[in-house]
C-alpha positions as CSV (number, residue, x, y, z in Angstrom):
1,X,-17.7,15.0,-6.2
2,X,-16.6,16.9,-3.2
3,X,-13.4,18.2,-4.8
4,X,-12.8,19.9,-8.2
5,X,-11.0,16.9,-9.7
6,X,-12.0,15.0,-12.8
7,X,-12.4,11.2,-12.4
8,X,-9.5,9.3,-13.8
9,X,-8.6,5.6,-14.4
10,X,-5.2,6.5,-13.0
11,X,-5.4,6.9,-9.2
12,X,-4.8,10.4,-7.9
13,X,-3.8,9.0,-4.4
14,X,-4.1,5.9,-2.3
15,X,-3.4,7.5,1.0
16,X,-6.9,8.4,2.3
17,X,-9.2,5.4,2.8
18,X,-12.2,7.8,3.2
19,X,-11.9,9.0,-0.4
20,X,-12.0,7.2,-3.8
21,X,-8.5,7.3,-5.2
22,X,-9.8,7.7,-8.7
23,X,-12.2,10.7,-8.3
24,X,-11.5,11.7,-4.7
25,X,-15.2,11.5,-3.8
26,X,-15.8,11.1,-0.1
27,X,-16.9,7.4,0.6
28,X,-19.7,6.5,2.9
29,X,-17.4,4.1,4.7
30,X,-14.0,2.5,4.2
31,X,-13.9,-0.8,2.4
32,X,-17.6,-1.5,1.7
33,X,-18.1,2.1,0.8
34,X,-15.4,1.9,-1.8
35,X,-17.0,-1.3,-3.3
36,X,-20.4,0.4,-3.4
37,X,-18.8,3.5,-5.0
38,X,-17.1,1.5,-7.8
39,X,-20.4,-0.3,-8.4
40,X,-22.0,3.1,-9.2
41,X,-19.1,4.8,-10.9
42,X,-18.0,3.3,-14.3
43,X,-14.7,5.2,-14.6
44,X,-13.7,4.4,-11.0
45,X,-14.6,0.8,-11.6
46,X,-12.5,0.7,-14.7
47,X,-9.6,2.3,-12.9
48,X,-9.8,-0.2,-10.0
49,X,-10.0,-3.1,-12.5
50,X,-6.9,-1.8,-14.3
51,X,-5.1,-1.4,-11.0
52,X,-6.1,-4.9,-9.9
53,X,-4.9,-6.4,-13.2
54,X,-1.6,-4.6,-12.7
55,X,-1.0,-6.0,-9.2
56,X,-2.6,-9.5,-9.4
57,X,0.7,-11.1,-10.5
58,X,2.4,-9.5,-7.5
59,X,0.0,-11.2,-5.0
60,X,0.3,-14.9,-4.5
61,X,-2.9,-16.8,-5.3
62,X,-6.1,-15.0,-5.7
63,X,-6.6,-11.7,-3.9
64,X,-10.0,-11.5,-2.2
65,X,-10.1,-7.6,-2.2
């Protein structure tokens, strides 16, 4: 990780698309880089899954992201 932050299933921030919101690691790219990252990071994948479960009812139909 590029910053001295422990990975967390609770997002630290969602305001920088070049960093993972769960561990703040710099991503290779926006979008696809995040998907690649969560495929490699179990705690970030868990955090994203928890976030997605929390918002899925707020989004009509199935969200493709």
